[in-house]
C-alpha positions in Angstrom: 133.1 114.7 67.1 131.3 116.1 70.2 128.8 113.3 70.0 131.5 110.7 69.8 133.2 112.2 72.9 129.9 112.1 74.8 129.5 108.4 74.0 133.1 107.6 75.0 132.7 109.5 78.3 129.5 107.7 79.0 131.2 104.3 78.3 134.1 105.2 80.7 131.7 106.3 83.4 129.7 103.1 83.0 132.7 100.9 83.3 133.9 102.7 86.5 130.4 102.5 88.1 130.0 98.8 87.3 133.4 97.9 88.7 132.7 99.6 92.0 132.2 97.1 94.8 129.8 99.4 96.7 127.6 100.1 93.8 124.7 98.3 92.1 124.6 99.9 88.6 122.9 98.8 85.4 123.2 99.9 81.8 120.0 99.0 79.9 118.0 99.6 76.8 114.8 98.9 74.9 114.7 98.9 71.1 111.1 99.4 70.0 110.2 99.3 66.3 107.0 98.7 64.5 105.5 98.6 61.0 102.2 100.5 60.9 99.3 101.0 58.5 97.3 104.1 59.4 94.0 104.7 57.7 91.7 107.8 58.0 88.1 108.2 57.1 88.9 110.5 54.2 90.6 107.7 52.4 94.2 108.6 53.1 96.6 105.8 54.2 100.1 105.8 55.5 102.4 102.7 55.7 105.6 103.2 57.7 108.3 101.8 59.9 108.5 103.8 63.1 110.5 104.1 66.3 108.3 103.7 69.4 110.4 105.6 71.9 113.4 103.3 71.9 115.8 104.2 74.8 119.1 103.6 76.5 119.9 104.4 80.1 122.0 103.9 83.1 120.7 103.6 86.7 121.9 102.6 90.1 123.2 103.8 93.4 125.7 103.3 96.3 125.6 103.3 100.0 126.5 106.4 102.1 127.1 107.0 105.8 124.2 107.0 108.2 122.1 104.3 106.4 121.6 106.5 103.3 121.8 105.4 99.7 122.6 107.6 96.8 120.4 107.1 93.7 120.7 108.1 90.0 118.9 107.4 86.8 119.9 108.7 83.3 118.0 107.9 80.1 118.3 109.1 76.5 116.0 108.4 73.6 117.5 106.2 70.9 116.2 106.9 67.4 116.5 103.4 66.0 114.7 104.6 62.8 116.8 107.6 62.2 118.1 108.5 58.8 120.1 111.5 60.0 123.1 112.1 62.3 121.2 112.6 65.6 120.7 109.2 67.1 120.2 110.2 70.7 117.5 112.5 72.1 116.8 114.0 75.5 114.6 112.2 78.0 115.4 112.4 81.7 118.1 112.5 84.3 117.8 112.7 88.1 119.6 111.9 91.3 118.5 111.5 94.9 118.8 110.0 98.4 117.0 107.1 100.0 116.7 106.2 103.6 114.2 105.3 106.4 112.4 108.6 105.7 111.7 107.6 102.0 113.2 109.1 98.9 114.1 112.7 97.8 114.8 113.2 94.1 115.9 116.1 92.0 116.3 116.6 88.2 114.2 115.9 85.1 111.7 113.1 85.7 108.2 111.8 85.2 105.5 113.0 87.5 103.7 110.6 89.8 100.5 111.8 88.0 102.0 110.5 84.7 103.2 107.2 86.1 99.8 106.4 87.6 98.2 106.4 84.1 101.2 104.8 82.3 101.1 101.7 84.6 97.5 101.0 83.5 98.1 101.4 79.8 99.2 98.1 78.2 99.7 99.9 74.8 102.0 102.6 76.1 104.8 103.5 73.6 103.1 101.7 70.7 101.1 103.1 67.7 97.8 102.4 69.3 97.1 105.9 70.5 97.1 109.2 68.5 100.9 109.2 68.2 103.6 106.6 67.5 104.6 106.6 71.2 103.3 107.6 74.5 99.8 107.4 75.9 96.8 105.6 74.5 93.5 107.4 73.7 91.5 108.0 76.8 94.5 109.3 78.9 95.3 113.0 79.0 98.4 114.6 77.6 99.8 114.8 81.2 100.4 111.0 80.8 103.3 112.0 78.5 106.6 113.8 78.9 108.7 115.0 81.8 109.1 118.0 84.1 112.4 119.8 84.5 113.7 121.3 87.8 111.8 118.8 89.9 112.1 118.3 93.7 110.2 115.2 94.7 109.6 113.4 98.0 108.1 109.9 98.2 107.3 108.4 101.6 108.4 104.9 102.5 106.0 102.0 102.1 103.6 102.2 105.1 101.7 98.8 104.9 100.9 99.4 101.3 100.4 103.1 101.4 102.7 105.7 99.9 102.4 109.5 99.5 104.2 111.9 97.2 104.8 115.6 97.1 106.4 117.2 94.0 107.4 120.8 93.2 108.5 121.8 89.7 110.6 125.0 90.2 110.2 128.0 87.9 113.6 129.6 87.6 112.1 133.0 86.6 111.1 135.8 88.8 107.4 134.9 88.1 107.7 131.9 90.5 105.1 130.0 88.6 105.8 126.6 90.2 104.0 123.4 89.4 102.8 121.0 92.1 101.9 117.3 92.2 100.5 115.7 95.4 99.2 112.1 95.6 98.5 109.0 97.7 98.6 105.4 96.5 97.9 101.9 97.9 99.5 98.7 96.5 99.1 95.3 98.2 98.1 91.7 97.4 97.6 92.5 93.7 95.3 95.5 94.3 96.4 99.1 93.7 94.6 102.4 93.8 95.6 106.0 93.9 94.7 109.7 93.7 96.9 112.3 92.1 96.5 116.1 91.9 98.5 118.2 89.5 98.6 122.0 89.3 100.4 123.5 86.3 101.1 127.3 86.5 102.4 129.4 83.6 102.5 133.1 83.1 98.8 134.2 82.9 97.2 130.8 83.2 96.6 127.9 85.6 95.5 124.3 84.9 94.5 121.7 87.4 94.3 117.9 86.8 93.0 115.2 89.1 93.3 111.4 88.5 91.8 108.4 90.2 93.1 105.0 89.4 92.3 101.4 90.5 93.7 98.1 89.3 93.8 94.4 90.1 96.3 91.9 88.9 96.6 88.1 89.2 99.0 85.6 87.5 96.3 85.1 84.8 94.7 88.5 84.2 94.7 92.1 85.1 92.3 95.0 84.8 92.7 98.7 85.5 91.0 102.1 85.1 91.9 105.7 85.1 89.5 108.7 85.5 90.7 112.2 85.0 89.4 115.7 85.0 91.6 118.4 83.4 90.5 122.0 84.1 92.3 124.8 82.2 90.4 127.4 84.4 90.2 129.8 81.4 88.0 127.3 79.4 85.8 124.3 79.8 87.2 121.3 81.7 87.5 117.8 80.1 86.8 114.3 81.6 88.9 111.3 80.6 88.1 107.7 81.1 90.4 104.8 80.3 89.9 101.1 81.0 92.3 98.3 80.1 92.8 94.6 80.7 95.1 91.8 79.9 94.7 88.0 79.8 97.4 85.4 79.6 96.4 83.0 76.8 99.4 80.9 77.6 102.8 81.2 79.3 104.1 83.2 76.2 101.0 84.8 74.7 98.9 87.7 76.2 95.7 89.3 75.0 95.4 93.1 75.6 92.3 95.3 75.4 91.5 98.9 76.1 88.7 101.4 75.8 89.0 105.2 76.1 86.5 108.0 76.3 87.2 111.7 76.2 84.4 114.1 77.0 83.2 116.0 73.9 86.0 114.5 71.8 85.4 110.9 71.0 86.0 107.2 71.9 88.8 104.8 71.2 89.5 101.1 71.5 92.5 98.9 71.0 93.1 95.2 70.9 96.3 93.3 70.6 98.3 90.1 71.2 101.9 89.9 72.4 104.2 86.9 72.2 107.3 86.5 74.3 110.2 85.0 72.4 112.2 85.1 75.6 112.5 87.1 78.8 113.5 90.3 77.1 112.0 90.1 73.5 108.4 90.7 72.7 106.6 90.6 69.4 103.1 92.1 69.2 100.3 92.8 66.8 97.5 95.4 67.5 94.5 97.0 66.0 93.2 100.4 67.3 90.4 102.7 66.2 89.6 106.3 67.3 86.2 107.7 66.5 86.1 111.5 66.9 83.0 113.5 67.6 84.0 116.5 65.5 85.0 116.9 61.9 88.4 115.2 62.3 88.9 112.0 60.3 88.6 108.9 62.4 91.8 106.9 62.7 92.4 103.2 62.3 95.8 101.6 63.0 97.1 98.1 62.3 100.6 97.7 63.8 103.2 94.8 64.1 106.1 95.6 66.4 108.9 94.3 68.5 110.4 95.3 71.8 113.9 94.0 72.5 115.4 94.8 75.9 119.0 94.4 77.1 121.0 95.1 80.2 124.5 95.0 81.6 125.2 94.9 85.3 122.7 95.3 88.0 121.6 92.8 90.6 
């Protein structure tokens, strides 16, 4: 009953927001499903239908006095492959203000560090990586998930340059806050950036740095991410990820990636996607992860679909 009331309340709020003449609001979703065959070197094999981080959300904003604009974005996971009662899962929710000074955001959201790697990964939220959704092999685990209690500032675009400063508040008396600082450049198809992440927990500290570079044309794209994750209490790890796409036709795209993790292994992925329309994509992919240690290597063949929808917006 509580779940039904939440859905009804969300629907009413959506209707009110969309009908407002001073707002630009959108309800959207992405249903992501795949059929996967996962084989390991020890001979075990798993065939399954899986949910690849399907989602539903609402985002938008409205004008305020003084040239300000209020922003909000709410997103929930949609378990499109669920056999139980819980169809919705927690993802993120944040609000903020936008003006000539840039943007200030507060809530639960992805870090700029995460987004810098996600934008380079053409296989994100597929079965190409070590999980059914999220990052591909060659990107660190900080390319997944969200932070709670975030206060973030992003500068306006300054001739292609933007900077970000993020603090993740620790509500305990320990005051073990997290920090994310970065600088990016994006102009004429070329993008590059640097992100620094400091994660503090009781009794431990971890630092991560990421350099990214990418170039995109109407026909092809290529991008790379280099990371160093240093737990302080143990040895650091270097990550390298390179990916590219090539448009075989107006509807078909070839995607390739290579990942290397220091003292862990290498991985590659290759796939082809086909656009049935502006919002529906079919894809097939093959990926292989070759570990350096005693873990069984992992080979995946996956056929999937992404079907997006939206109501409202501009």
